[in-house]
Steps between C-alpha positions, in 0.01 A plus 500: 500500500788734577617466139160600369504806723847583369372477142201719582723756669730512198201545273359777719834681494524468123809280519566192290387177661815291466698262718760755607246761612287244679802361688586852617152553641485163674845553654402852611198351672734275700369177353701212359506498119371188323648547154301218340169655607609842376606354164170317471295809581693723261458242225127471564461879487668532158251658261242564772354851526500531878296821500226338295498191721478710815213700352303190409575344839375807685183509289426138582570538869282809535208370292322293767549757774177688572625709788244351735573270786325166479175496693488273799196289552332543833487183699176433677553394856257293693339690782656447840186329626545210260860462611393489865233237424753282320739531792225410747410191295863392506517541878179305557643210301803497728313515828185310397 
């Protein structure tokens, strides 16, 4: 995940997303560099328009949001009298 963040940061800064730049960011963050993962990510991002992908991702993620909190269903509780009657029945079974 840290490599993806590095790629996004490079994109945001207008820098080229390449292995060297990504390694610099990961090292600056104080994290151990996994060169194979960086190479794989850079290769998978070749030819990808990151800005377009981010735009389509943000449109998809915001589409279902309505801005309203989900409504909670009210639970109907039995009146306390029924609870007391059930407890009394249980006690009478114990003591006969």
